[in-house]
N, C-alpha and C positions, 0 to 999 in steps of 0.2 A: 142346767147342767145335771146330768144323771148322778144320783148319789151312789157311792160304792155299796156293793153288796157283801155281806159278811156271812161266814159259816161254811161248813164242809160241803163238798159237792159229790154227787154220784154221776155227773155228766162226764163224757169223754174229756180227757185232759191231754193237751200237747205240751211237752217240755221242749221249748224252742231254743236251740243254740243260737246265740246272737252273733257269733264271729267264727273265724276259721279255727280258733283254738278249740271250740267245742266239737267241731267236725272232726278234728284230729284226735279226739278222746272218746271214741265210741263206747268203750267199756265203762268209763266213769259216767258218761251220760246215761248209759243203759241202767246202771245201778241206781242212779238218782231217780230216773223215771220209774223203775220197778218199785222203789220205796213209796212213790206217790201214786202208783197205779196208773201211770201215764204212758204215752207213746212219745217217741222222739221225732222232732222235725227241726228244720234249720231255716234261719232267716237268710243265710247266704252260704255259698260254697258247698255245703253238705246236702245229702239226700236222705229222706224226701224233703222237698222244699215245703215251707209253711203253706203256700197256696195249694200244692198238690195234696198235702195231708188234710187240709180243710175241705177240699173238693171230695176226697174219698169219704170223709165222715158225713158230709152233706148228702152225697149220693146214697149213702147207706141209711139215711133217714134220721140222723141225729137232729134233735131239736135245740140243743144248746151245747156249745163247745167252750171249754175253758183253756186259756193260753197262759203259760208261765214261762217267762224268759229265763235263760241260764247264761251267765257270764262268768267263766272260770278264770278270766284274765283281766287285763286293764284296757284292751283296745276295742272292746265291743261298743256298738252304738247305744244310745240311751233307750230306755224302755219305751219312749215315745215312738221309736221307729217300729217296734213290734205292733203298736196300735195303728200306725200309718199303713203298714203292709196288710195287716188284717182288714182294715177298713177298705182298702182298695179292692181286696178280694170280695168283701161283703157287698160293696156297691156294684161291682161288675156282675156278681151272682144275681143280684136283684134285677139289674137291667136286662139280663138274659131271660128273666121270667122263670128261673129254676128255684127249687126249694132252697131257702136260705135260713139256716139256723141262727139263733142268737149266738153271738160270740162275745165272751167276756174275757178281759185281760187282768191278770193279777197285778196289783199296784206296786209290787216289788219284784226284784230279780233274785234268783238263787245264785249265790257266788261260790259256795262250797257246801259240802255235805252237812255241816253244822247248822245251816240255815233251815234244814228240814224240821228242826226242833221248834221253830217259832211259827209254824203253820203258814207257809208262804201262800197257800191257796185260800186263806181265811177271808181276805178282802179282795174283791174283784170289781172291775168297772166295765160295764157293757160297751161295746162298739155302738155308736149311734148314727154313723154315716157322715157326720160333719167334720171328721178329723182331717188334718192337712193331707194333701195329695202327695203323689210321688214326683211331681215336677216343680221346678222353681226357675226363675230367670237366672239365678246364680249358677245353675247347672246346665246352661244352654251350650256353652262353647268349650272346645278342647282347651285344657289348661295350658298356660304359657311356660311350663316348666322346661328347664334345660336338661335335666336328667330324670329318667324314670327308673326307680329302683324297685326291682321285683324280688321279694323275699319269699322263697319257696316255703310253703306250709303243708307240703305233702306229708304222708305218714312217717317216712324215715327222717326227714328234716325236723319234723315236730318232735319225734322221739329223741332227737339229738339237740334240742334246745332252741329251735327256730322261734318259738313263741317268746322266749325271753329275749332273744336277739332282736326281734321286731319291736318289742317294748323299749329296749335300750336305744335302738336307732330312732324311733319316733320321739322319745324323750330328749335325746341329744339334739336333734334338729330343732325341737321346740325351744330348748334353752339357748340355742345359738341364734334364734330368731329367723330360722330358715323355713319358709312356708311352702305350700304346694305350688306356688308360682315359680319356685326355683327347683325344688326337688319333690317329686311326687312318689310316694311310697305305696306299693300295692302288694298285698299278700296273694299268692297264687297256689294253685294245685301243683302236683308234681311237675318239675321242670326237667328232671334228669340232670346230671348223673348222680344217682342216689348215694353212691359210695363217697361222694365229696361233701356230704351233709355236715353242717347246714349250708345251703347254697344261696348265693345272692347274685343277681345279674343286674348290670347297669346298661340301660339303653338311652339313646341310640348308639352308644359306643360299642355295643356287642362285647362287653367285657364280663367274663364269668369268674366269680370268686367262690372258692371252696373252703370248707372247714372254718367258716367265719365265726368268731367268738365275740361276745359283748365287748371285751377289752379292745377289739380291733376297730370298733365303731369310730372313735375320735380320729384315728388315722385315715380311715376310709373316707370320712366326710371331708376332712381338711385337705387331703391330697387329691382324691379323685373328684369328689362332688363340687369342691370349691376351686381347686387349682388345676383341674383337668389332667392330673398325673395319676394314672392307674397304679395301684399298689401291687407291684410285681410279686411280692412274697406270698400273696393270697391268690394271685391270678392263675386260672386254669388254662391249659392249652385249648385252643379253639380251632377246629378244622371245619371249613365251610365248603359245601358243595357248590361248584361254579354253575352247574345246571342240574336239572332233575336227574339226568342220566350221565352227566359228565364227571370228570375227575374232581377230587377234593383238593382244596388249597388252604394253607394255614391262614387264619385271620390275623390281621395286623392290629 
């Protein structure tokens, strides 16, 4: 096992947003990155992706790149996923016979600005190529969920509290013992209509909810997700096109 490396770095640094929350906070991420002399990349949802940022630095001739994960909320994956994705890129880069820099990952995540005071880049561990891959037998099949809940994490919904809503929803489902095999929750980019933020849609029922607040979560779960009774007071009108060029009809 490779020992952690300590000390400051003059190598390129990527501050990697771990979840949709960081992608929706570009100003905050930019400020943290500037304080570290870093550039911003994203593990998911945002641009540039971690893989794209690593490729750009490698193509520019970087010999070592340091990654620091950022999690500004509670729904981000563990730091091990940053290592997994980076290792996948590193292995593929080597297999293609292209220049492959050393990639080192900070052993801790940045969770807020105060973490900058403790030197989050002081201890890093290099990628060695034997990290877990991106596939697993557990991720082979489409889940058996009855409802797919899509929480919009676009910029307007995020500005109006979608991050907190997603946290409350996930926490409530967990406390009620409702797993992904019953209700699958997914954060999305902008779904429209932004004026109704925060927006939640429930599929395959094609039910759209607007201005959903954390206090609405218990009712939404009990009534719609468990009892199949949509919550009318939150439901938005839905007009569906019958064909690409045909008339529109109200959804039932």
